[in-house]
Residue frames relative to the residue before (quaternion, step in Angstrom):
aa qw qx qy qz dx dy dz
M 1.0000 0.0000 0.0000 0.0000 0.00 0.00 0.00
A 0.3580 -0.7302 0.5475 0.1974 3.57 -0.95 0.94
Q 0.1328 -0.7724 0.6165 0.0756 3.52 -1.18 0.65
K 0.1484 -0.7494 0.6369 0.1039 3.52 -1.18 0.61
I 0.1300 -0.7822 0.6078 0.0426 3.54 -0.76 1.10
Q 0.1004 -0.7984 0.5935 0.0166 3.53 -0.80 1.06
V 0.1763 -0.7679 0.6101 0.0837 3.55 -0.86 1.01
L 0.2099 -0.7877 0.5703 0.1010 3.57 -0.73 1.06
F 0.2510 -0.7417 0.6106 0.1187 3.53 -0.96 0.97
T 0.0103 -0.8572 0.5126 -0.0485 3.59 -0.18 1.28
D 0.5513 -0.5968 0.4870 0.3205 3.50 -1.25 0.68
D 0.4192 -0.7381 0.4765 0.2290 3.57 -0.74 1.08
I 0.6201 0.5472 -0.3470 0.4424 3.62 1.21 -0.29
D 0.8566 0.0915 -0.0055 0.5078 3.58 0.63 -1.10
G 0.5445 -0.6527 0.3882 0.3561 3.59 1.24 0.09
G 0.4870 0.6517 -0.4374 0.3831 3.60 1.27 0.05
E 0.7102 -0.4342 0.3258 0.4482 3.55 -1.30 -0.15
A 0.2659 -0.7617 0.5746 0.1375 3.58 -0.87 1.01
E 0.3113 -0.7571 0.5475 0.1740 3.57 -1.17 0.59
G 0.8151 -0.0909 0.0686 0.5680 3.59 1.16 -0.29
T 0.4775 -0.6414 0.5267 0.2884 3.48 -1.39 0.17
V 0.1746 -0.7680 0.6105 0.0833 3.57 -0.91 0.96
R 0.1550 -0.7816 0.6004 0.0677 3.56 -0.88 0.99
F 0.1116 0.7692 -0.6245 0.0766 3.53 -1.10 0.77
A 0.2144 -0.7614 0.5978 0.1302 3.54 -1.29 0.32
I 0.0581 0.7682 -0.6364 0.0380 3.52 -1.16 0.67
A 0.8420 0.0663 -0.0981 0.5264 3.56 -1.00 0.89
G 0.7175 -0.4854 0.2472 0.4342 3.55 0.99 0.89
T 0.6543 0.4709 -0.3197 0.4979 3.59 1.24 0.11
E 0.2906 -0.7590 0.5600 0.1607 3.56 -0.89 0.98
Y 0.1025 -0.7825 0.6136 0.0267 3.52 -1.10 0.81
E 0.0275 -0.7543 0.6488 0.0969 3.53 -1.30 0.26
I 0.0634 -0.7911 0.6081 -0.0211 3.53 -1.09 0.82
D 0.3557 -0.7116 0.5664 0.2152 3.56 -1.04 0.82
L 0.0273 0.8344 -0.5434 0.0885 3.56 -0.65 1.16
S 0.5016 -0.5784 0.5440 0.3434 3.53 -1.32 0.42
A 0.6815 -0.4607 0.3524 0.4463 3.58 -1.25 0.18
Q 0.6453 0.5328 -0.3210 0.4435 3.60 0.95 -0.87
H 0.7095 0.4425 -0.2735 0.4755 3.59 0.79 -0.95
G 0.5977 0.5586 -0.3566 0.4512 3.58 1.11 -0.62
E 0.6663 0.4854 -0.2915 0.4851 3.56 0.98 -0.87
E 0.6193 0.5401 -0.3428 0.4553 3.60 1.03 -0.75
L 0.6557 0.5082 -0.3102 0.4643 3.58 0.93 -0.90
R 0.6571 0.4995 -0.3124 0.4703 3.60 0.91 -0.88
G 0.6307 0.5421 -0.3286 0.4477 3.58 1.04 -0.77
I 0.6346 0.5319 -0.3229 0.4583 3.56 1.02 -0.81
F 0.7342 0.4279 -0.2317 0.4735 3.58 0.93 -0.92
Q 0.4826 0.7296 -0.4150 0.2501 3.60 1.16 -0.57
N 0.6868 0.4752 -0.2983 0.4620 3.63 0.78 -0.91
Y 0.6666 0.4980 -0.3052 0.4631 3.58 0.97 -0.81
I 0.6412 0.5185 -0.3174 0.4684 3.58 1.00 -0.83
A 0.6290 0.5540 -0.3334 0.4315 3.58 1.01 -0.81
H 0.7538 0.3678 -0.1993 0.5067 3.60 1.10 -0.65
A 0.5877 0.5878 -0.3606 0.4231 3.58 1.27 -0.10
R 0.3261 -0.6937 0.5923 0.2483 3.55 -1.33 0.10
K 0.4812 -0.6640 0.4940 0.2890 3.53 -1.08 0.75
V 0.2026 -0.7459 0.6201 0.1344 3.52 -1.20 0.60
G 0.7093 -0.4514 0.3228 0.4347 3.55 -1.29 0.22
G 0.6929 -0.4788 0.3483 0.4115 3.53 -1.31 0.32
T 0.3782 -0.7129 0.5433 0.2316 3.54 -1.17 0.53
A 0.4699 -0.6563 0.5092 0.2988 3.53 -1.09 0.68
R 0.2541 -0.7572 0.5834 0.1474 3.54 -0.93 0.88
R 0.3040 -0.7428 0.5712 0.1719 3.51 -1.03 0.85
G 0.5685 0.5971 -0.4500 0.3432 3.53 -1.24 0.41
A 0.3488 -0.7491 0.5281 0.1957 3.53 -0.64 1.11
G 0.8360 0.2400 -0.1737 0.4620 3.52 -1.05 0.81
R 0.6554 0.4719 -0.3295 0.4891 3.60 1.16 -0.13
A 0.3678 -0.7495 0.5114 0.2033 3.55 -0.61 1.15
A 0.5117 -0.6246 0.4902 0.3282 3.55 -1.10 0.69
R 0.5850 -0.5789 0.4311 0.3698 3.56 -1.14 0.62
K 0.4559 -0.6979 0.4862 0.2621 3.53 -0.86 1.00
P 0.5577 -0.6102 0.4311 0.3616 3.59 -1.03 0.68
S 0.6663 0.5047 -0.3047 0.4566 3.58 1.15 -0.54
A 0.4591 0.6876 -0.4528 0.3338 3.60 1.25 -0.04
I 0.2628 -0.7618 0.5732 0.1484 3.54 -1.19 0.61
D 0.5428 -0.5608 0.4988 0.3769 3.52 -1.32 0.20
T 0.3251 -0.7984 0.4725 0.1833 3.57 -0.25 1.25
V 0.5914 0.5584 -0.3799 0.4405 3.62 1.07 -0.61
A 0.6856 0.4705 -0.2801 0.4797 3.57 0.87 -0.94
A 0.6528 0.5173 -0.3199 0.4516 3.61 0.94 -0.83
R 0.6588 0.4952 -0.3120 0.4727 3.60 0.95 -0.83
A 0.6420 0.5139 -0.3249 0.4671 3.58 0.97 -0.84
W 0.6423 0.5153 -0.3163 0.4710 3.60 0.95 -0.87
A 0.6564 0.5222 -0.3168 0.4427 3.59 0.87 -0.94
R 0.6745 0.4889 -0.2989 0.4655 3.59 0.88 -0.92
E 0.6546 0.5214 -0.3092 0.4518 3.58 0.97 -0.87
N 0.7424 0.3821 -0.2033 0.5114 3.56 1.18 -0.59
G 0.6515 -0.6003 0.2875 0.3640 3.56 1.19 0.58
Y 0.5190 0.6230 -0.4335 0.3932 3.60 1.18 0.30
A 0.3776 -0.6896 0.5673 0.2450 3.55 -1.10 0.75
V 0.0719 0.7903 -0.6017 0.0905 3.57 -0.76 1.05
K 0.5035 -0.6663 0.4638 0.2957 3.55 -0.97 0.88
E 0.6104 -0.5804 0.4149 0.3441 3.53 -1.25 0.57
R 0.8060 0.1400 -0.0314 0.5742 3.57 1.04 -0.81
G 0.6666 0.5072 -0.3754 0.3968 3.51 -1.33 0.16
R 0.7415 -0.4142 0.3084 0.4284 3.48 -1.37 -0.14
V 0.3946 -0.6700 0.5709 0.2635 3.55 -1.07 0.77
P 0.5179 -0.6666 0.4280 0.3229 3.63 -0.74 0.99
A 0.5993 -0.6083 0.3949 0.3389 3.56 -1.03 0.88
E 0.6152 0.5580 -0.3467 0.4359 3.58 1.03 -0.75
L 0.6796 0.4680 -0.2869 0.4866 3.59 0.99 -0.85
V 0.6022 0.5492 -0.3576 0.4559 3.59 1.05 -0.71
A 0.6574 0.5105 -0.3100 0.4595 3.59 0.92 -0.91
K 0.6704 0.4858 -0.2995 0.4742 3.60 0.94 -0.87
Y 0.6256 0.5358 -0.3276 0.4627 3.59 1.03 -0.81
R 0.6713 0.4934 -0.2989 0.4653 3.59 0.88 -0.95
E 0.6504 0.5218 -0.3177 0.4515 3.55 0.96 -0.85
A 0.6969 0.4852 -0.2629 0.4580 3.56 0.96 -0.92
T 0.7849 0.3403 -0.1656 0.4906 3.57 0.98 -0.82
G 0.4451 -0.7125 0.4438 0.3119 3.59 1.22 -0.20
Q 0.4881 0.6714 -0.4272 0.3583 3.58 1.17 0.46
């Protein structure tokens, strides 16, 4: 008998479909949350004023054996997918964002 297993990626706020994981840190504690494009933008909007007045610090050490640290060239996939859709590009809900779209996103946003 054949089986099909489906894993659902859900928004941690409202249980709807999530588009990506957002990572952030505050008071020395790192967090990650799965969010839809809308909730991802809302979270960034909340932090925007604070980030504008903050200063960047050196990279943080990531814990966990066998898990590679996020590359400095990595992008926020929730924001990139939202940008792509707003600009008429077809992009899948999950998985890797195509390199061509990443390049266009970086060019458009300066990231």
